[in-house]
N, C-alpha and C positions, 0 to 999 in steps of 0.2 A: 274890463271888457275891451277887447279890439276895437280900436279905431278903424271903420269901414275904410274912410280914406286909404289909411296905411296901406291895407289888405290890398286895395283898387292898384295902388302905385306898383305893389310888389306883384299882378299880376300884369302889368303892363297896360291898365288902362286908367282915364282919367274920366273925372267928371265936370259935367256938364248942367245948362238949364235943361237940356233933354235927359237927365239922367247920364248912365256911365256908356262910354264910347271906349274903340280902340283906334290909335293913331298912330303913326309911324313914330311921331315925338313920345309920345307915351311909352311904346312899346322899345324903344331905344334906349329911354330914359329908366325902366324896367332891368335891362343886363348893363345899367353902369354908365349910360351915354357912350359917347365917342372913347372915352378914357376908359371904362370898364371895357368895353369892346377890344380894346387894343391890350388891354392889360391880361385878357383874356386867352388871346390869340397869339400875341408876338413872342412873348416868354418861349413857348411851346414850340412854336415855329423859328425862334432862333437858336434853341437846344439840337431842334432836329439837322437843322444846317450847318451846324459846328460838330456835330457829333459823326454826320455823312460825311464830312471832311476829315475831322483828327481818329474817329473811332475810339476816342478819349474822354472819360466821364469828368474828370477834372474841368477843362476848359466848356464843356457842355452844358455843366452844372452850374460852374460859375458865370458864364455868359447870361444862363436862363436868370437865376439868382438875381445876378446883379440888375438885369433888367426889371424884373418885378420890384425890387426894393428903390429904383427908380421911383416908379408907379406908386409906390408908398410915400415916398417924399412929397409928388405932386400933389397928392391928395391932403396929403396935412398943409402944405402951402394953400391948399383952396379949403381949409379950414373942415375938412371932414371930422368927423367922430373920431376920436385918437382910440377910442376901444378895435374899431374897425380896423386902425392901421397898424396896432399892434396883434392884433388875431393874425392878420395877413402878415406879418412878421415872424410870427413865429412859427405859422405854418411853412413859411417857404424857409426857415431855419431847419425844421424839422425833415422838411424832403431834402435839403442838401445833407444833411448829418446822414441821412441813410445811403444816399447814392455814394457818399463817398468816405463813411466809414469803413474799419477792415472789414474784408469780408461783401463789403456791398458792390453794388453794380450800379449803370448809369438808369436804367430802368427804376430802380427804387427811389428815383425824384418821384414816379408819380403815385406812387401809393399812398402817399394822404387822399389823394383825388380818389382812390379807391376807398376809405374809409370815409369820405365824406357820403359820396355817393351810396355807399352801403348802407350808412345812419338814416339817410333821407327816405331811402326805399323802405326800410324796416319801420320807421314810423309811419308812413302812409299805408304799409300792408298791414302793421297793428291797429290801424283807426279803423281799418276796413274789417278785420278779425272780430274786432269788438263790438261792431256795427254801430261806428260811431265815425264815417268816413267825412274825413277832412275837408274834402270839397262842398259838402254839405251846409257847413259851417261858412264856406265862403259866400253861398247862396242866401243863406239868411243873413248874414251881416250887411251883403251887398243891397240885395232886394225883399229885406224882411220875411222871408219865406221861414217862419218859424216852426210851423208844424212840419216839416220835410220829413223826418222820420217817421212820424207817423200816418204818412201819406205814400201809399206803396211806390207808385210809380215815379215820384219824387226822389223818394231813397234807393230805387234799385238806380236811376240815374247819377245821381250823385257818388254811387257806390263805383258807379264805370267808371265815371271823371277821375274819380282817385285812385281808380285801378292802371288809366292810365299813366298817371303820373308814377307809380309803382313799378311798370312796363320802361318807361323811360329810364329809371335809375338801374333797372336790371338790363337793360339793353347796354348801357355803355357799359355795365362789367363783364355781359357775356360777350362782346368784342374786345374789351381792354384785356380783360385777364387773362385771356389765350397769348395773347401776343407780348405780354409780362414773363408768365411763365416760359415762354419759348425765346424769349430776350430780343425780340424783334421792335429793336430799341425807336428804329425810325418810324415804323409804322404807328408803333404806339402813341408815338408825338403827333403825329399826323392823324391821328383817330382822334385825341384829345382835342386839336384843333377843331375839326370837324363837327364832334359831337360836343362841344363848348358852346360859346355863346349862341353861334348860327343855330344850332338844333333847339337850344332852349328858349330861343325867341321862337322858333314855332310852335314849340309846346304849348308858350302863353297864348300865342293867338288863335291854337286849335283849345283849348281851355276854356277862352272867352266866348269862343263861336259856341261850344258847347253849352255854357251854363247860362248864357242870354237865352240859347233856343229853350231850355229847360224851364228858366223862371219867367219869360215871357207870355205865358197861360195864364202863371197863377201871380202875377205881377203885384197884386193890388192885395193878396190876401196876406193877413197877421196875423 
C-alpha cells in the first residue's frame, strides 16, 4: 500500500502537526531541490546556447549530455539511489544516440522527453476512462476519503484534477511536437526549459490547492 508521506513529498507538500501543508521548501524538494532544478534547466539551456552559436548537433548534444552526466555523478556522491542515477544515464545515452546517429538531427535529443510525457499522460487518461482517476487515490491516502468513488461530487472533482494532469502532459506535446517536426531546435529547447521544472512546480501547487479544497469539507469521513 502506498505510503501517504511519500505521496505527499511527490506532490510537494509536507506533513506537520496541523496536517499537510504546502511550503516553498516542500515544493522545491518535490522537483528535486536546487540540484534538481539545475538538472532540469541547465542542460537544455546549454544545448540551446551552443546550437545557436554552432548550428551543429555534435557540440550541442555533447555539451548538454556531459552536463547532465555531471549532475548524475553529483547525485551519486550525495548517496542518491543508484537506480535513479542509472535510469538517468540511460535516458541521456538514448537522447544522445538519437541525435548523433546516422540520419539523426539535433532535435532528436528531446525525443525521450516526448515519450515520457506521452506515457504519463496516457496513464492518467486511462485512469479517468476506466473510472479510477489517480488523483482520487491521492485524496484517499492523504485525507482518508475511502468512499470518494461512491460520492458523486468527490468523484467528479477528483476526475477533473486528474484531467488537469492529462492536460499538462498533452500541452507539452502540443507545443513541442510541432517545433520538433519543423526542426525549430532553439525554440524547442527553450520550451523544454519553460515547461520543465517551473511549470511542473506550478502544477503541483495548483493540484494541492484543488485537492485540499475538495478534501476539507469531507476531511473526517472514513
